[in-house]
N, C-alpha and C positions, 0 to 999 in steps of 0.2 A: 305301514302293510298289519295287514294282523296276521298269525302264523299261527293262532289257534285251530286246531280241527274242528269241522262243524260239527252238529250231533252225527249227521248221517255216516262221515268218517268215520266214529266213533263206535256206531253200529257195526260198519262194514269191519273194522278192524277185531271187534271180539268176535264176529263169526268166522273171522280167519282163522283164529285160533285152531279148532277142530273141524275145520270145515273139508266138509269131499273135494274131493278132483274137479275144477271145473274148465270145459273143453271152450276157450273165450276166441273171439274175433274168427267166426264162422261165417261165411258172405251166403245169402240167398236173395241175392241180387247184384247190379253194378255201381248205383252208385252208395257214395261215401256215408252213409248212414243206414245201408243193406246191409247189417251187419248183427251178431246175436252170436248170446255166449249159453253153454248148454250143461247143468248142473245136475250129473248124472244121480240116479236116488241112491240112499243109502240102503240097499235092499238088494236079492237078486233077481234077475230079469225076467220076461219082460216085465216092465212094469208102468203102474198107471203114466198117463203125462199132464202135464198143468203147461201150460204156453200163457205170459203175464206183460202184459203189458203196462207200463209206467205212465202217470202223468203228468202236468205239467202245461196244461192249458193249451194242449195244440202246437205248442212254440216252443217247447224248450226239454229239457231232459236228457239223463244218459244210461247206459244200462248199468255200467259198472258200479254208479249208486246205489242198484238193489241187490247188491252181492246178499245181502243181508237175507234178503225174501227168496232169494235160489238156493243159499243152504237153509233156510229153514223149512223149504217145500222138502225139498231134495234128503231132508234127514226124517221126513215122515214118509218116505217111502214111494217118493213123486219124481221122473225124469223130469227138471222144469227147464224150460226156453223161456229167455230174456231177449229178446231184440228191440237193437233201435228202429228209426222210424222216422222218414220224412216228418216235419214240420213247416208252420206258416214262419217267416215269407218265402222260404221254397216253395211250399205248398198249399193249396186250401184243399176246404173239405172237395172230394172226398178223396184225396192223395195217401194222407193215414189212414182210411181206411183198405184201401187196395196193397197197401207196404204191407199192413195188417194181414190182406188173404194170402199174399206171397210165404207168408212167415207159415200159413196154416199149411200152405204148398209144402212148405219145404218140410216141415215136421211133419207130414205125412208121407214122403217119398225118405227124409233120412233118420229120424231120430233112432230106428231100429239099430245102429251101426252105434249108438252109446244106450241100448238096454231098456229102450222104451217101446212101448204098444202103440203102436199106431189106431189099434181100435177103440184108446180106452182114454179118449183125447177130452182136457177140457181146458176149455178159455175161460181168462182171467184179469183183470185190471184192478187201476187204480187211480181215481179221480178222471182224468180224460183218458186214462188206457182202460178202465170200466165200461166209461160211453166205447171205445174200440169194439172189446167182450162186447156189448151188449149190438152193436150193430153187426157183428159177425153170426152172433148168437141168432138173431131175431129179422135181419133180412137176408135171407138167404141168396140174395143173388151174388153176395160176396162168397162166397164159396161155390158158385157156381162159376164164376170169374175165372177162379185160376183149376174148373172140370173137376170140383168135388161135390158131395152132395152132404149140406149139413145133416139132415135128419138121419144119414148115416157114419159120419166123420165124427161129428160129436156130443158127447153125453153131458156133458152139461155147462154151465156158465157161473162163474163166480164174480160180482163187481162189488168192489167195498167205493164208497161216497162217492158213486157217477153220476156224473149229467144225464137222465136220461129223458126228461121234460123239461127245456128250459125253453122256450119260446116265452114271450116275445124277447129278442135279444135286445139288451139294455146297453149294451158296451159296443165300442166302435170299433174295436179290433175284432171282437166276435161278429158285429155284422161283415168283415172284412172275413174272416177266414168262411162264414159257412152260408154269406148272401150266394145270390138274390132274394128277396125277400118273396119273391112266388114261387120257390124250392124250398124254403125254409120247413116245411113240414116232412119233405123227404130225406132232412137230416135230424129228425128224433127217433131214438130209437123205440119209443114206446109207440108210436105209429106203425111198428110192425110186428106187435106182437099179435099171435093166430094163436089159431088150436094147436100147432104142432111146434110152440114154444116148447124149448125144451127144460129141463129143470135149472132152476136158479136158486145161487144164493146173493142174496141182499143184504149186507151191511151198511151202517155207520153209523157215525158218532154225534151225539144228541147237542155237542156240545160244536156243533161243524157251523159255522158261518161263511166258509169258499162254496161250497155244494151244499144246498139246504137238504137238510134229509126228506122233506114234501117230495122230491126227486125219488128216492128210491119208496118212500109210500104209495105215490101213484104207480110206479111200473108195477111193484107187487100188485099192487088194486087190481092192474088190468090182465096180471099174469093169472090170477086167480078167477076174474071174471070169465075168462076165454075156457076156463076148467087147465091150465096147468099147476104144475108145480112149483113155490117158491117157498124159501127158508127164510125171512129176515130177520134179523138182531140189529137191535137198537141199543150201542153201550152207551154210555151214561157218563164216563168218566176219561171219553178222548173227542180229540176234532180232528178234522181233516189229517195233519201231518201224523198228530201218533197211533192214530187208526193202522193206517201201514206200517210205521212202528210199531204196533204191539205186535209185531212178528216177529220180532226181533229179540233175542232172549234176555236185556234187559228191560225192555219194555212190557215184557208178556203180565206183568202183573196190573196194568191198565186193564186187560179187559182179556178174553179170551178166543181171541181170533182167530191162533193158530189152530187151537182143538178145534172149534167150531168150521173151520174150513177144512181140515184136514176130515174131521166125521163126516161132511158133506161130499167131501170130494171121494170117499173111500167108498160111499156108499153107490156112488153113482158109476164109479168107476170097477166096480169090481166084475171079473171076468163073465158072469153069469148073470147083472143086471140087464135088465131088461134096456134093449134100445130105443124101443118103439114107446114114445113119449104121449102118446095123445090121448090113451085113456089115463097115463099121469091123474089123479085126486088135487083138484085143488084145496090148498092150504096156506096161511103165511102161520109159521110155528114160534 
């Protein structure tokens, strides 16, 4: 038996040393994985809100493993929500996106209780979680499914190493998660980008061999093509895991992920920031 702590355990242990109080185990649905944690911002409210979806290949992951993410974002002034959601084999697509939409509904209804401002909402994710964030941001039917309007409720989207354009499916498991074949176009976030796309921050590591950086580059090109706003960061010193790990204090020397995310999120969650994205200039920074 290996009793040594994992790298994630170490990052979380360090984050807990001076972390703000977290409200854990709040329920947004009836299922065993319909639970979320909230990290109140280390600032006076009402504060901007980031909802963070973790990765795990749509078949795993636990919100408790991302304490270091919640505490890092909260320390920068963002009330942060980190939910669990159903994964394969319990559900296939679109079950995890449906859960994500329910999280957004809960956030809009309840985030004021912990000092967050429902009018300054950003969705963020890493890996499979970035996929979920992108589906929420670009396919507005998911907000509509819970009686929300993405054009009104959502300020921006942040994606870290997301799979946004990954056809054809080369894995048997992915074919089970996203099939059948004739419906696969509707599973790809890139296919829903249009002139109403919200501002996006897309980051990846050039050493990422799990989700190829080309996913990020192609999505950025599509957003720019329709005249949307996108900031892109290609970090040379990180891979798939260390990209999100760089949000934690011990690994911030690898890449300025937290600084870049903070700068983008503050810009687009400012109380006076325009919510109408349709006139935003296209650019890749």
